[in-house]
N, C-alpha and C positions, 0 to 999 in steps of 0.2 A: 466705924465708918459713918460719917454725917449723912443725914438724909437731905437731899436737895429740896428746898422749899420753893423753887422756881415754878411759877404757874405754868409756863409753857412746857417745861419738862414733865410736869404731872399730866397735862393734857395730852401730850405725845405718847406717854406710857399708857394712858387710859385708852386713847385711840388704837394703839397697837394691840392691847389686850382684847379690845372689842373685836378688831379684825381677826385676830387669832381664833377667838371663840366662835366667831361666825364661820370661819374656815373649818374648824373642827366639826361643827354641826353639819355643815354641808357635806364634808367627807363622810361622816358617819350615816348620812341619809342616803348616800350613793350605794352603800352596801357593796357586796362582793359580786362580781360577775361569775357565772359558772364557767368550767373549763372548756365548754363546747362553743364558746362565743367566737364569732368571726374574727375578732381582734387577735385572739390567741392562735387560731388556725393560720391566719395570714402571717403573724410574727414567726411561725415555725419555718416559713420559707424565706425569711430575711437573710441577706448575705452577711456572713461573719467575716471578720470580728466586728463587733460594734465600736463606735468611737466614743471615748469618755468626753463628755462636753461640759461637765460641771462636777467638782468634788466638794463635799461638805463633811463636817464633823457632826455626828449625831450623838447626843447624850441621852440615854434612856431616861424617861420620867420616873420609873420605879426604882431602878437600882443604881442609876448614875454611870452605867457602863458606856464607855466611849467607843464608837465604831466609825469606820470610814464609810461614808455613803458616796455613791457615784451615779450620776445620770448618764446613761449611754444611749446613743441613737445609732441606728443602722443607716446605710446608704438607702436612698429611695429605690424601690423595686416594683415591678408591675404586680398588681394585685392578683394573686393566684386564683381567687374566687370570683372574680368579676371585672368590671370596668375600673379604670383609673390606676393609681399608684398608691403605695403604702410605705411607711416608715415605722420600724419597730422601736419602741421605747422600753428601756429597763431601768430600774433603780436598784442597785445591788447594795447590800449591807443591812437593810432594815428588816428583812424577813417578811415583808408584806406582799401584797398580791402583785406587785411589778417585780419582786425579787425572785424571778424564775429564770430558767435557762434561756428562754426567748423573750419574755416580757409580753407586751401588748402592742398591736399595730394601730396606727392612725392612718386614715385614708384621705385622698384628694384626687382631683381630676388630673393633675400632673405631679411631678416630683416636688415642685416648689410648694404647691398647696398642701401636699402630704407632710412636707416638712413643717409647715406652719401649724398644722393640726398636731403633729407630734410634739412641738413645743408647748402647746396647750395641755397635751396629755402629760407631758413632763411635770407642768405645774400641778396637775391633779395628783400625780405620784408624790410630789413633795408635800402637798396638802395632807395627803393620807399619812405620810411619814411623820408629819408634825403632830399627829395624835398620840404617837408613842415616843417620839424623840424631840429633844430640844435641838434644833438646827443651827449650826454655827459655821462660819468660815474657818477653814483648817489652819490658816497661817497665823492669825492673831486672835482667833476665837471670838470674834465680833459676833453678835447675834445676826442670823440670816433673816432678812426682811421678806416675808411671804407675800406682802402686798406689792412688792416691786415686780415689774414684769421681767421675765427671764431674757 
C-alpha cells in the first residue's frame, strides 16, 4: 500500500494524533472515582432500562479483540440526594469505570440541563475507553473522531 505524500493528509493525521494523545493524558489524569461518589449513588436510582444512544466498535490496543461498545443514557429523574435532576450514563463493553450496572449520573437544575451534562459525561467515558480501545464506527469501521462533539 502506497503512503500518501499529501501535505494536508499528513497534517490532519498529526493533528488527530496530538488530539488523541492529549485526550489520553487528560483521561489518565482524571483517575478513578471511588464507589461512594454521589454520581454512582444517584445512578442507582435511575429509571431502567437505559436507552442506547450510540454504538461503536472497540478494538483493544493490546490483543486486537473486537467488542461492541454502547453509550446508554437513562431518562432524566429527580436527584435522590438533593436538588435538581440527574441522568445516568453508562458505557457497556469496555470494562472501564462506566461499564457497571448503573454507570454514573450527571446533574443539572432541570432535566434538559442534566441531559446536557450527561452528554459531556458520555464524552469523558469515550475518552477513557480510547485509552484501551481503538474506537470505530460499526458499519464501515471508519475511525471514530473523538474531537467531534457528540
